[in-house]
KOLBAMAR-811034 format. One record per residue: residue number from 1; x, y, z of N, C-alpha, C in turn. Coordinates in pm, 1 decimal, decimal comma, padded with zeros to 6 digits. Layout:
<recs>
+---------+----------+----------+----------+----------+----------+----------+----------+----------+----------+
! vexdren !    neast !   nnorth !      nup !   caeast !  canorth !     caup !    ceast !   cnorth !      cup !
+---------+----------+----------+----------+----------+----------+----------+----------+----------+----------+
!     NUM !        X !        Y !        Z !        X !        Y !        Z !        X !        Y !        Z !
...
+---------+----------+----------+----------+----------+----------+----------+----------+----------+----------+
</recs>
This chain:
<recs>
+---------+----------+----------+----------+----------+----------+----------+----------+----------+----------+
! vexdren !    neast !   nnorth !      nup !   caeast !  canorth !     caup !    ceast !   cnorth !      cup !
+---------+----------+----------+----------+----------+----------+----------+----------+----------+----------+
!       1 !  12989,4 !  08741,1 !  07785,6 !  12914,0 !  08849,1 !  07772,4 !  12732,3 !  08825,6 !  07751,1 !
!       2 !  12714,7 !  08694,2 !  07624,3 !  12564,7 !  08669,4 !  07644,1 !  12493,2 !  08658,6 !  07753,7 !
!       3 !  12558,9 !  08591,1 !  07829,7 !  12527,8 !  08500,8 !  08009,5 !  12470,7 !  08653,2 !  08096,4 !
!       4 !  12559,2 !  08781,5 !  08051,6 !  12558,8 !  08891,2 !  08128,4 !  12431,2 !  08976,8 !  08050,8 !
!       5 !  12415,8 !  08958,4 !  07929,6 !  12300,1 !  09031,3 !  07859,2 !  12203,5 !  08999,5 !  07926,0 !
!       6 !  12165,0 !  08828,5 !  07885,3 !  12036,5 !  08784,5 !  07932,7 !  12049,0 !  08819,8 !  08110,5 !
!       7 !  12089,1 !  08804,3 !  08172,4 !  12100,5 !  08851,5 !  08289,9 !  12026,6 !  08965,3 !  08337,6 !
!       8 !  12060,6 !  09106,1 !  08268,4 !  12043,9 !  09236,8 !  08258,0 !  11895,2 !  09245,7 !  08197,8 !
!       9 !  11905,7 !  09137,2 !  08066,1 !  11748,4 !  09132,8 !  08026,4 !  11607,5 !  09110,7 !  08122,7 !
!      10 !  11652,3 !  08979,6 !  08224,0 !  11614,8 !  08929,9 !  08299,3 !  11523,2 !  09030,7 !  08422,6 !
!      11 !  11648,2 !  09120,6 !  08442,2 !  11596,9 !  09221,6 !  08554,7 !  11571,2 !  09305,8 !  08507,8 !
!      12 !  11542,8 !  09354,7 !  08416,8 !  11474,2 !  09425,2 !  08367,2 !  11354,1 !  09447,7 !  08310,1 !
!      13 !  11303,2 !  09334,5 !  08335,0 !  11190,8 !  09202,7 !  08292,0 !  11092,5 !  09245,8 !  08451,5 !
!      14 !  11168,0 !  09178,1 !  08498,7 !  11131,3 !  09142,0 !  08659,8 !  11102,2 !  09314,8 !  08719,5 !
!      15 !  11203,9 !  09414,4 !  08709,9 !  11156,4 !  09524,0 !  08739,3 !  11049,2 !  09644,1 !  08693,2 !
!      16 !  11057,6 !  09599,3 !  08542,1 !  10897,5 !  09682,9 !  08491,1 !  10762,7 !  09601,7 !  08520,1 !
!      17 !  10804,1 !  09488,7 !  08551,0 !  10627,0 !  09407,3 !  08573,5 !  10594,4 !  09463,0 !  08732,8 !
!      18 !  10718,1 !  09453,5 !  08829,9 !  10683,1 !  09512,3 !  08971,3 !  10654,9 !  09702,2 !  08951,7 !
!      19 !  10647,7 !  09733,9 !  08880,6 !  10607,9 !  09880,4 !  08867,5 !  10509,7 !  09897,9 !  08939,7 !
!      20 !  10521,0 !  10025,2 !  08974,2 !  10389,0 !  10091,8 !  09074,2 !  10285,9 !  10082,1 !  08954,2 !
!      21 !  10168,3 !  10090,8 !  09023,7 !  10057,5 !  10102,6 !  08938,0 !  09976,1 !  10223,4 !  09047,3 !
!      22 !  09881,3 !  10280,7 !  08947,3 !  09781,4 !  10358,2 !  09044,7 !  09598,5 !  10293,6 !  08997,7 !
!      23 !  09559,3 !  10313,8 !  09154,6 !  09420,5 !  10240,5 !  09119,8 !  09337,1 !  10360,0 !  09172,6 !
!      24 !  09216,8 !  10386,8 !  09101,9 !  09151,5 !  10495,2 !  09117,6 !  09012,5 !  10449,9 !  09137,8 !
!      25 !  08941,0 !  10466,8 !  09286,5 !  08811,5 !  10444,8 !  09286,0 !  08776,0 !  10508,4 !  09425,6 !
!      26 !  08657,5 !  10436,9 !  09446,2 !  08613,2 !  10484,1 !  09596,4 !  08692,0 !  10388,5 !  09714,0 !
!      27 !  08700,3 !  10478,3 !  09817,7 !  08777,2 !  10396,7 !  09969,9 !  08670,4 !  10329,1 !  09999,1 !
!      28 !  08691,1 !  10202,5 !  10019,0 !  08554,1 !  10102,3 !  10101,0 !  08647,9 !  09987,9 !  10194,3 !
!      29 !  08542,2 !  09995,3 !  10280,4 !  08608,5 !  09847,2 !  10377,8 !  08549,7 !  09693,9 !  10288,4 !
!      30 !  08608,5 !  09556,1 !  10293,9 !  08577,3 !  09517,7 !  10222,3 !  08508,9 !  09422,2 !  10293,5 !
!      31 !  08422,1 !  09443,6 !  10428,0 !  08292,3 !  09363,2 !  10485,1 !  08233,6 !  09445,6 !  10420,6 !
!      32 !  08180,7 !  09572,7 !  10402,9 !  08066,8 !  09632,0 !  10372,8 !  08105,9 !  09603,6 !  10119,9 !
!      33 !  08213,0 !  09605,8 !  10126,7 !  08240,3 !  09568,5 !  09913,2 !  08151,4 !  09494,6 !  09928,9 !
!      34 !  08164,5 !  09357,5 !  10018,5 !  08164,4 !  09223,3 !  09949,6 !  07981,9 !  09205,0 !  09967,8 !
!      35 !  07919,1 !  09254,3 !  10038,4 !  07755,4 !  09274,4 !  10051,1 !  07721,3 !  09392,0 !  09964,2 !
!      36 !  07750,5 !  09491,8 !  09967,0 !  07701,0 !  09599,8 !  09889,7 !  07759,4 !  09669,5 !  09713,1 !
!      37 !  07898,1 !  09637,9 !  09728,5 !  07949,2 !  09697,5 !  09631,2 !  07924,1 !  09655,8 !  09485,1 !
!      38 !  07840,7 !  09567,3 !  09474,4 !  07798,7 !  09613,8 !  09298,5 !  07669,8 !  09688,4 !  09286,4 !
!      39 !  07620,5 !  09751,0 !  09404,9 !  07484,4 !  09821,6 !  09399,0 !  07538,3 !  09960,3 !  09365,6 !
!      40 !  07427,8 !  10012,3 !  09265,0 !  07457,9 !  10163,2 !  09171,3 !  07434,2 !  10196,5 !  09326,1 !
!      41 !  07582,9 !  10327,2 !  09346,8 !  07574,0 !  10420,4 !  09382,7 !  07673,2 !  10428,9 !  09492,5 !
!      42 !  07672,3 !  10258,1 !  09567,4 !  07758,2 !  10225,4 !  09711,5 !  07883,8 !  10347,1 !  09694,9 !
!      43 !  07971,8 !  10296,5 !  09618,6 !  08084,9 !  10409,8 !  09709,2 !  08083,3 !  10573,5 !  09669,3 !
!      44 !  08035,9 !  10624,6 !  09644,3 !  08033,1 !  10743,2 !  09661,5 !  07912,6 !  10761,7 !  09788,5 !
!      45 !  07840,3 !  10644,7 !  09834,4 !  07757,7 !  10687,4 !  09963,2 !  07822,3 !  10631,1 !  10085,0 !
!      46 !  07881,7 !  10514,9 !  10061,4 !  07949,6 !  10467,9 !  10162,2 !  08079,5 !  10559,7 !  10252,2 !
!      47 !  08050,3 !  10601,0 !  10400,1 !  08056,7 !  10689,2 !  10438,9 !  08194,9 !  10683,2 !  10569,9 !
!      48 !  08226,6 !  10787,1 !  10582,7 !  08369,2 !  10778,9 !  10726,0 !  08322,7 !  10717,1 !  10849,9 !
!      49 !  08223,6 !  10753,3 !  10865,3 !  08145,0 !  10684,2 !  10976,9 !  08187,6 !  10514,7 !  11010,9 !
!      50 !  08109,1 !  10473,0 !  10846,9 !  08120,8 !  10272,0 !  10821,2 !  08256,8 !  10242,1 !  10875,0 !
!      51 !  08363,4 !  10358,4 !  10748,0 !  08490,7 !  10295,9 !  10754,1 !  08534,7 !  10300,2 !  10862,7 !
!      52 !  08513,4 !  10316,5 !  10962,3 !  08609,7 !  10346,8 !  11103,1 !  08493,2 !  10264,3 !  11212,9 !
!      53 !  08436,2 !  10197,6 !  11189,2 !  08339,5 !  10102,0 !  11300,8 !  08450,8 !  09944,5 !  11295,3 !
!      54 !  08428,9 !  09922,7 !  11448,1 !  08492,4 !  09783,9 !  11418,2 !  08503,8 !  09646,2 !  11349,3 !
!      55 !  08405,3 !  09657,2 !  11298,9 !  08381,1 !  09547,6 !  11176,1 !  08482,8 !  09562,8 !  11079,3 !
!      56 !  08456,2 !  09695,2 !  11026,7 !  08452,8 !  09722,0 !  10911,6 !  08642,9 !  09780,1 !  10886,8 !
!      57 !  08690,2 !  09781,1 !  11011,4 !  08779,9 !  09790,9 !  11001,8 !  08859,2 !  09639,3 !  11015,8 !
!      58 !  08831,8 !  09566,4 !  11051,0 !  08861,6 !  09475,0 !  11084,8 !  08901,4 !  09363,8 !  10971,6 !
!      59 !  08790,2 !  09428,3 !  10885,8 !  08777,7 !  09376,0 !  10769,9 !  08874,4 !  09390,6 !  10662,3 !
!      60 !  08923,5 !  09506,6 !  10720,6 !  09016,1 !  09567,8 !  10588,5 !  08975,8 !  09646,4 !  10501,3 !
!      61 !  09089,8 !  09733,2 !  10369,2 !  09024,2 !  09803,6 !  10314,3 !  09050,7 !  09809,3 !  10183,7 !
!      62 !  09006,2 !  09847,9 !  10079,3 !  09007,1 !  09852,8 !  09979,3 !  08945,0 !  09925,5 !  09833,4 !
!      63 !  09027,0 !  09914,6 !  09726,0 !  08960,5 !  10014,7 !  09654,0 !  08851,7 !  09995,1 !  09559,1 !
!      64 !  08693,9 !  10017,6 !  09510,0 !  08573,4 !  10003,3 !  09445,3 !  08595,0 !  10086,0 !  09329,4 !
!      65 !  08675,2 !  10001,6 !  09200,3 !  08685,7 !  10081,5 !  09094,0 !  08534,7 !  10104,4 !  09057,7 !
!      66 !  08542,8 !  10175,9 !  08914,4 !  08444,7 !  10210,1 !  08824,8 !  08396,9 !  10109,8 !  08795,7 !
!      67 !  08433,8 !  09997,3 !  08759,2 !  08407,5 !  09885,1 !  08714,5 !  08346,6 !  09809,7 !  08822,2 !
!      68 !  08359,3 !  09802,5 !  08902,2 !  08343,7 !  09727,8 !  09051,3 !  08415,2 !  09610,8 !  09069,4 !
!      69 !  08541,0 !  09600,6 !  09033,6 !  08636,0 !  09533,1 !  09117,9 !  08699,1 !  09597,9 !  09238,7 !
!      70 !  08715,5 !  09488,9 !  09335,7 !  08761,8 !  09515,7 !  09442,5 !  08929,2 !  09502,6 !  09487,9 !
!      71 !  09002,4 !  09592,9 !  09481,8 !  09091,6 !  09594,3 !  09489,8 !  09157,7 !  09588,4 !  09645,3 !
!      72 !  09167,2 !  09464,2 !  09670,3 !  09202,3 !  09444,6 !  09845,7 !  09356,8 !  09546,6 !  09862,0 !
!      73 !  09408,9 !  09631,1 !  10022,5 !  09511,6 !  09603,8 !  10008,5 !  09627,3 !  09559,1 !  10136,8 !
!      74 !  09692,7 !  09545,4 !  10110,9 !  09791,2 !  09441,9 !  10206,4 !  09767,5 !  09507,7 !  10355,4 !
!      75 !  09864,0 !  09460,9 !  10454,8 !  09861,0 !  09461,2 !  10608,9 !  09899,0 !  09619,0 !  10594,7 !
!      76 !  10011,5 !  09625,8 !  10568,7 !  10064,4 !  09769,1 !  10577,8 !  09981,5 !  09922,7 !  10501,0 !
!      77 !  09896,3 !  09820,6 !  10392,2 !  09836,6 !  09976,2 !  10337,8 !  09689,8 !  09994,1 !  10416,2 !
!      78 !  09664,8 !  09875,9 !  10491,6 !  09553,9 !  09891,3 !  10613,6 !  09564,0 !  09949,4 !  10702,0 !
!      79 !  09705,5 !  09967,3 !  10754,0 !  09767,4 !  10062,9 !  10876,0 !  09754,1 !  10190,2 !  10794,8 !
!      80 !  09786,8 !  10208,8 !  10662,4 !  09824,9 !  10324,8 !  10604,2 !  09653,4 !  10433,0 !  10578,5 !
!      81 !  09559,0 !  10303,5 !  10540,9 !  09465,2 !  10367,1 !  10495,1 !  09342,3 !  10451,2 !  10655,3 !
!      82 !  09405,8 !  10299,9 !  10779,5 !  09316,1 !  10382,4 !  10873,8 !  09366,5 !  10542,9 !  10931,1 !
!      83 !  09486,0 !  10565,0 !  10916,0 !  09556,6 !  10706,4 !  10968,5 !  09475,5 !  10828,4 !  10833,1 !
!      84 !  09451,7 !  10751,4 !  10746,8 !  09447,8 !  10860,5 !  10603,4 !  09280,9 !  10904,4 !  10636,9 !
!      85 !  09194,0 !  10776,5 !  10662,9 !  09060,9 !  10768,2 !  10717,2 !  09064,2 !  10925,3 !  10837,8 !
!      86 !  09142,0 !  10863,5 !  10918,1 !  09116,5 !  10967,5 !  11063,4 !  09162,4 !  11114,8 !  11014,2 !
!      87 !  09217,5 !  11084,3 !  10953,7 !  09230,1 !  11269,6 !  10875,7 !  09157,6 !  11313,4 !  10780,4 !
!      88 !  09061,3 !  11236,2 !  10732,6 !  08945,5 !  11311,2 !  10635,4 !  08841,6 !  11372,0 !  10710,7 !
!      89 !  08799,0 !  11468,5 !  10587,8 !  08742,9 !  11589,6 !  10650,7 !  08655,4 !  11564,3 !  10553,7 !
!      90 !  08593,5 !  11465,9 !  10443,1 !  08473,6 !  11449,0 !  10392,3 !  08404,7 !  11340,1 !  10462,5 !
!      91 !  08313,1 !  11311,0 !  10431,3 !  08192,5 !  11227,0 !  10528,2 !  08154,1 !  11084,7 !  10428,6 !
!      92 !  08158,2 !  11150,3 !  10303,0 !  08081,8 !  11043,1 !  10194,1 !  08166,9 !  11108,7 !  10056,7 !
!      93 !  08153,1 !  11052,2 !  09943,5 !  08238,3 !  10986,5 !  09844,9 !  08372,1 !  11054,7 !  09828,4 !
!      94 !  08421,4 !  10959,6 !  09907,4 !  08560,1 !  10934,9 !  09921,0 !  08631,6 !  10842,7 !  09796,7 !
!      95 !  08661,6 !  10954,1 !  09729,9 !  08752,1 !  10911,2 !  09593,0 !  08894,3 !  10895,0 !  09577,6 !
!      96 !  08964,2 !  10805,1 !  09588,5 !  09117,5 !  10808,0 !  09620,9 !  09171,2 !  10743,1 !  09480,8 !
!      97 !  09383,4 !  10773,6 !  09491,1 !  09404,1 !  10708,9 !  09417,5 !  09546,6 !  10672,3 !  09517,8 !
!      98 !  09529,1 !  10559,0 !  09495,8 !  09628,2 !  10418,8 !  09565,8 !  09715,2 !  10364,9 !  09453,6 !
!      99 !  09868,5 !  10423,8 !  09490,3 !  09946,2 !  10352,5 !  09434,9 !  10048,4 !  10261,4 !  09479,6 !
!     100 !  10084,9 !  10122,4 !  09427,3 !  10142,6 !  10048,8 !  09443,1 !  10175,7 !  09915,1 !  09357,1 !
!     101 !  10162,9 !  09816,4 !  09388,7 !  10216,6 !  09700,4 !  09303,1 !  10067,8 !  09622,2 !  09367,0 !
!     102 !  10002,3 !  09620,8 !  09219,2 !  09907,3 !  09501,7 !  09197,6 !  09934,3 !  09361,1 !  09144,4 !
!     103 !  09880,0 !  09297,6 !  09273,7 !  09892,0 !  09148,5 !  09227,0 !  09749,8 !  09079,3 !  09214,0 !
!     104 !  09667,1 !  09087,4 !  09096,3 !  09523,8 !  09021,0 !  09072,4 !  09450,4 !  09110,7 !  09169,9 !
!     105 !  09392,3 !  09039,3 !  09228,6 !  09264,3 !  09176,6 !  09299,1 !  09338,5 !  09188,2 !  09477,4 !
!     106 !  09442,2 !  09208,4 !  09422,9 !  09509,0 !  09310,3 !  09541,2 !  09681,7 !  09382,4 !  09524,4 !
!     107 !  09666,2 !  09479,7 !  09639,5 !  09759,2 !  09568,7 !  09613,7 !  09837,3 !  09609,0 !  09758,5 !
!     108 !  09982,4 !  09651,1 !  09720,2 !  10044,2 !  09682,3 !  09795,9 !  10086,2 !  09785,7 !  09783,7 !
!     109 !  10004,4 !  09834,4 !  09934,3 !  10023,7 !  09986,5 !  09875,8 !  10123,6 !  10107,4 !  09926,7 !
!     110 !  10173,7 !  10164,1 !  09890,8 !  10282,2 !  10262,4 !  09871,3 !  10195,2 !  10382,1 !  09930,5 !
!     111 !  10062,8 !  10467,1 !  09859,6 !  10016,6 !  10578,0 !  09848,9 !  09933,2 !  10570,2 !  09856,3 !
!     112 !  09811,1 !  10696,2 !  09920,4 !  09645,6 !  10693,3 !  09930,9 !  09679,8 !  10842,1 !  09929,5 !
!     113 !  09580,5 !  10875,6 !  09816,8 !  09558,3 !  11027,9 !  09813,2 !  09419,4 !  11060,7 !  09712,1 !
!     114 !  09382,8 !  11134,2 !  09756,7 !  09258,5 !  11220,6 !  09778,5 !  09227,8 !  11210,8 !  09575,3 !
!     115 !  09172,6 !  11180,5 !  09504,7 !  09095,1 !  11238,0 !  09406,3 !  09067,8 !  11368,9 !  09335,4 !
+---------+----------+----------+----------+----------+----------+----------+----------+----------+----------+
</recs>
Protein backbone atom coordinates (compact mmCIF):
# COMPACT_ATOMS: atom_id res chain seq x y z
CA UNK A 1 0.00 0.00 0.00
CA UNK A 2 2.83 2.42 0.83
CA UNK A 3 4.41 1.75 -2.55
CA UNK A 4 1.12 2.54 -4.29
CA UNK A 5 0.73 5.80 -2.35
CA UNK A 6 4.29 6.84 -3.20
CA UNK A 7 3.69 6.15 -6.89
CA UNK A 8 0.39 8.06 -6.77
CA UNK A 9 2.05 11.03 -5.06
CA UNK A 10 4.89 11.03 -7.62
CA UNK A 11 2.41 10.96 -10.52
CA UNK A 12 0.45 13.86 -9.02
CA UNK A 13 3.65 15.87 -8.52
CA UNK A 14 4.75 15.34 -12.12
CA UNK A 15 1.36 16.27 -13.55
CA UNK A 16 1.19 19.40 -11.39
CA UNK A 17 4.68 20.41 -12.53
CA UNK A 18 3.74 20.04 -16.22
CA UNK A 19 0.56 22.10 -15.89
CA UNK A 20 -0.27 24.70 -18.49
CA UNK A 21 0.88 28.23 -17.85
CA UNK A 22 -0.27 31.43 -19.55
CA UNK A 23 2.41 33.88 -20.64
CA UNK A 24 1.33 37.40 -21.63
CA UNK A 25 3.21 39.91 -23.71
CA UNK A 26 3.91 40.99 -27.27
CA UNK A 27 4.16 38.54 -30.15
CA UNK A 28 7.62 38.95 -31.68
CA UNK A 29 9.99 37.08 -33.92
CA UNK A 30 13.18 35.83 -32.34
CA UNK A 31 15.50 37.65 -34.78
CA UNK A 32 14.13 41.09 -33.97
CA UNK A 33 13.70 40.32 -30.27
CA UNK A 34 17.37 39.38 -29.94
CA UNK A 35 18.44 42.68 -31.51
CA UNK A 36 15.78 45.12 -30.34
CA UNK A 37 13.84 43.41 -27.53
CA UNK A 38 15.35 45.38 -24.68
CA UNK A 39 14.60 48.78 -26.26
CA UNK A 40 11.68 50.76 -24.81
CA UNK A 41 8.46 50.36 -26.80
CA UNK A 42 9.81 47.65 -29.09
CA UNK A 43 6.93 45.21 -28.47
CA UNK A 44 4.20 47.75 -29.21
CA UNK A 45 5.94 48.97 -32.36
CA UNK A 46 6.71 45.50 -33.75
CA UNK A 47 4.48 44.99 -36.79
CA UNK A 48 2.58 42.23 -38.51
CA UNK A 49 4.58 43.00 -41.66
CA UNK A 50 7.85 42.33 -39.88
CA UNK A 51 6.50 39.11 -38.36
CA UNK A 52 5.83 37.91 -41.92
CA UNK A 53 9.25 38.74 -43.41
CA UNK A 54 11.09 35.56 -44.49
CA UNK A 55 14.07 36.12 -42.16
CA UNK A 56 11.72 36.72 -39.23
CA UNK A 57 9.52 33.71 -40.01
CA UNK A 58 12.62 31.53 -40.25
CA UNK A 59 13.92 32.70 -36.86
CA UNK A 60 10.76 31.54 -35.09
CA UNK A 61 8.42 33.32 -32.72
CA UNK A 62 8.27 34.24 -29.06
CA UNK A 63 6.46 36.30 -26.44
CA UNK A 64 8.23 39.40 -25.14
CA UNK A 65 7.02 39.86 -21.57
CA UNK A 66 6.69 43.16 -19.73
CA UNK A 67 9.93 42.41 -17.87
CA UNK A 68 11.73 41.96 -21.24
CA UNK A 69 12.02 38.17 -21.12
CA UNK A 70 11.79 36.39 -24.46
CA UNK A 71 9.86 33.10 -24.16
CA UNK A 72 10.52 31.09 -27.35
CA UNK A 73 7.90 28.92 -29.06
CA UNK A 74 8.44 25.26 -29.90
CA UNK A 75 8.17 24.12 -33.55
CA UNK A 76 4.44 23.41 -33.30
CA UNK A 77 3.94 26.81 -31.67
CA UNK A 78 5.78 28.49 -34.54
CA UNK A 79 3.35 26.88 -36.99
CA UNK A 80 0.40 28.04 -34.88
CA UNK A 81 1.89 31.55 -34.76
CA UNK A 82 2.15 31.70 -38.59
CA UNK A 83 -1.58 30.95 -38.91
CA UNK A 84 -2.42 33.35 -36.08
CA UNK A 85 -0.42 36.17 -37.72
CA UNK A 86 -1.98 35.53 -41.12
CA UNK A 87 -5.47 36.00 -39.63
CA UNK A 88 -4.58 39.17 -37.69
CA UNK A 89 -6.26 42.46 -38.52
CA UNK A 90 -3.95 44.40 -36.20
CA UNK A 91 -0.84 45.90 -37.76
CA UNK A 92 1.04 46.72 -34.51
CA UNK A 93 0.69 46.42 -30.74
CA UNK A 94 0.04 42.67 -30.95
CA UNK A 95 -0.46 41.66 -27.31
CA UNK A 96 -1.10 37.97 -26.79
CA UNK A 97 -1.76 35.36 -24.15
CA UNK A 98 0.05 32.12 -24.90
CA UNK A 99 -0.93 28.99 -23.00
CA UNK A 100 1.34 25.97 -22.78
CA UNK A 101 4.05 24.23 -20.82
CA UNK A 102 6.94 26.51 -19.92
CA UNK A 103 10.44 25.08 -19.60
CA UNK A 104 13.03 27.74 -18.83
CA UNK A 105 12.90 30.31 -21.64
CA UNK A 106 10.74 28.15 -23.96
CA UNK A 107 7.09 27.23 -24.16
CA UNK A 108 5.36 24.24 -25.76
CA UNK A 109 2.40 26.18 -27.18
CA UNK A 110 -1.16 24.92 -26.85
CA UNK A 111 -3.02 28.16 -27.62
CA UNK A 112 -2.36 31.74 -28.80
CA UNK A 113 -4.99 34.44 -28.21
CA UNK A 114 -5.12 38.22 -28.45
CA UNK A 115 -5.20 39.95 -25.05
